[in-house]
N, C-alpha and C positions, 0 to 999 in steps of 0.2 A: 362311093355314095354313103359308105358308113362314116369316112373321115371328114364329109362335108358335113352330114349332119351333127356329128360331134361337135365339129368348129363351130356350126350355128347355135348350139345350145351353149357353150361356152361363152359365145359373144352375148346371147340373150341373158345369161347370167351375169355377165359382166354389167350390162347395161340395166339389169335389176338392181344391182349395189349401187351403181351411179343415179338411178332415177330419184332418190331422194333430195340429191343436189340440184339436177335438173329443175324439178319441180318447184324446189324453193326458190332457184334462182328466177323462173319464169314468173311466179306470182310474186315475189319479194324484190327484185332485183330488175330483170328484164323489163318485166310487165309496167312498173313505175316509172323506169327510164322513158319508155314509150309513150306513156299516158302524159308525162312532163311534156314531151315533145309538141305532143297534138295540143294540151291544154295551153301553151305559150302562143299559140295561134288563135285562140279564143279570149273573149270576154265573159266572164261568168263570176256571179257573186255567191254562188252554192245554192242558191234560191230558185231562179229560175233556169230558162236552157241556156246552155253554152251558146254564144254568139261568134260566128268566124270573123275574124277581124285581121287577117294576114299577121304582117310583121308589125302592126301598130305598138304591140307592147314592147317590141325591141327599139322601136324609134323612141318611144316615151321614155325609154330606159336609158338610152344612152344621150339623146339630144332633148329630152323635156326640160321645160323652163325651171321646175322645181325639184328636178331629180336629185336624189342622194347618192346616187350611183357610183360615182366617183369615189366620194369620201367613205363609202361602204367599202369599196376593192381595196382603196389604201389600207383601212383597218385591218382587213382581211390578209393583205401581204404583211403586215407589220406582226400579227401575231402569230401566222405561219412561221415567218423566219426567225422569230423568236421562239416560237415553242419547238420547232425541229431542230435548231442548233442547242438549246439548252437540254432537251430531253436526249438526244445523241450523245452529248457530252457528259452527262450525269449516267446514262446508262453505262457508257464505256467506260466511265471512271470507276463505278461500282463493280463491274465484272472483273477491270485490272485487279481491285482491290481482293476481290474474292480469289483469285487467282494465286496470290501471295502464299507461299509454303510457309507451313508451322504456325498457322493462325488456328487458336483452338476455340471451339464452338462454331466452326464456320458454318454449319449448318442454321445456327440461329440467325445468323446475318442474311443468309439467303432467304428464310422466311419473312424477316423482317423488310428487306430490300422487295422482297416480292408483293408485300401486304398493298399497295397501291392499284396492283393488277386485278385484285379481287375485290376492292373497294368500290361501291357505287360512285361514280363521279360528282352526281348531284350532291350525295350525302357529304363529300369529301370537301365541295363547295360551300355548302352550308356552314361547316365547321370553321372552315378558314373565314368564311364572312364575319361569323362571329368574333373570330381572334383578333380580326382587322378591323373592329369596329373602332370609330375614330375616339368614343368615349368609355365605352364598357369591355373594349379588347384587351386581352392579355398581352398583346404584342406592345401596345403603347402603354400599358402598365408597367412594362418592365424596363422602356424607355422614358420611363416621366423624368423630368429634369432638363429634357432635350428638346429641341424643337421638332418634334414629329409630325409627319406630315398626315392628311386624310388619304388613307394608302389607296381606298378604292374609289374614290372620287376627287381625286387630283389628277387633271390631263397629263401631267408629266410621271408621275408616280406609280399610275394604274398599269402602265405596261411593263416596267420592270417587275411590277408585282405579280402580274399574270403570267411573266415568262417564268419568275421562281416558283408559283404555285404549279406550273405544267408539269414540275418534276414528279409531282405526286399523283400524276394521272396513270390509268391503267397501261399507257404506252411505255412508259419508263421501266416497269418492273418486267414486261413482256420481252423488251429489246434486251435488259440485262441479261435475263437468262438465254436469250439468242446469243448475245456477245459473249458469254461466260461459256458457251459450248465452244463457239468458234474459236475461242483464245486457247484450248485445249487440243485443237488441232493442227495449230502451229508446228511445223517439224522442229523438234527439240536440237537436232544438228545444227541449225542454222543459230540458235541462242549459243551454243558452244563453240561456234566459229567466232561469233561476237566476242566471247569472254577471251579466246585465245589472242583475238586482236586488240583485246584494251577497252573496247566499248564500253560506254557506260550506260545507266537505265534508259535514258533519255534517247541516245543512239540507236539502240535495241529497239525501243518502242516505234520510233520512224522509220527506220531502215527494213525491220524483220516484222513486227506486229502488224501495224499498220497494213503495209502489203499483202500479208499474210490472209487478214480477215477483210480485205476491200470487197470481196463480194458479198459480206454480210452488212458491212456500212452501207453499201449500195441498196441493200433489200431493206435494212431498216429507216434509210433516210426516205426510200419511195413510200415506205408504209407510214412513216411519221406524217410527211407531207400529205397525203391522202387524208390523215385520221385530222390534222389539224385544219386543213380546210373543211370537212365534211362535220366533224364532232367537236368543234368549237363551241357550238351551242351549248351543250352539256357541262361548260366550264363558264362560259361568260354569262349566260342568261342568269344561274343562280347567284355570281358574284356582282356583276355591275349591272345587268339588264341592259347593256348597251351603252350605260354612262361612263363617265358624266359627260353631257351635252353630246351625245351620241358617238363620243370619242370612240368606244369599242365596239360599236354596232358592225359586226362583221356580216357578210354575205349569208351565212346559215341564219343568223338572227333575224336579220331582214327580211328574209324567206318566211319566217315563221309570223313574223310581224304582219306582212301582206297577206298571208295566207288566212291566219285563224283569228285576226284583229279587225283587219280591213275588209275582210273577205273579198279580196282581189286575186283568186285563183291564176287568172290568165299572166297577170305581172308577177306573182310569184314563180308561178312556172318558168316563165322566161328567165328570171334571176337564177332559177335551177338548173337551165339549159347552159346560161353562161358559166354557171359554176361547174357543171360537168366538163365543158370545153376548156376551161383554164385547167382543170385538175390533169385532163388527159393531155394536154399540150405539154404541162409542166414534167409530167411521167415521163412522156416521151424524150424531151429534152435531157432529163437526167439518165435515161438508157443509152442515149447518144453520147453523152459527156464520159458515160462510163466505159465505153469502148476505148478510151486512150488512159484511163485512170484506174481500172480495175483489172487484177491479175488472176487469172484461175490457175495458176501453174503450181 
């Protein structure tokens, strides 16, 4: 009886320590998700009472005469693919550089590379908007004499510009540190065996390093994908506002516009539900593919 009472107390203590997370999840994650599902079946302008309309918001979203959903979905996938590929590649490249031996003042490089992780994304976007200004920007100032494009207002150049700027978001710094730790855990005898076989750097990287850190690549890829879908608003809104000509209006930005500019909470919630389903499905596909590509040995 005494042992059972002791186990019960330990369980209560454990749940006591976990309770802040549970409370935060219920009020700031789980609750809003359920509310979005409920509101997606309503018509509500934030002023009157919500009116139940079933799946009318979803019908309008997919088949409405003036719907911009498919264009918005295209922009969302373009930004996500570019952002994930660029940030994963950049963070892994920086982590590999940090693992080269005989580099002086390596701590300073770690600090500089990690700065984007602690810099507010909105502040970073505001700085780059000034730098990329067509007439007053410092980038075009250094490129004077060339036929420089209007980086943020050209339907072609805006995508590579956003892809490059995504390197300076918080994701790159965080993923770089995670990759840096993972690279240190790759067994050194494998590298020594490669040296005995006469393998060069790229052969070692492809056949030893990448398989050795494949679980971390999966983790960072899933996190980067979710962040690109959900946090794209903080990058795109201050940089382009969805322009030019709605070219960069992604789902998260469109949700904001319908919810807080057009006061159509039901329609915005329907878009949020679709975004939630898309992210969940893509994460499931990534984990499914990882069973054949990720090694844990």
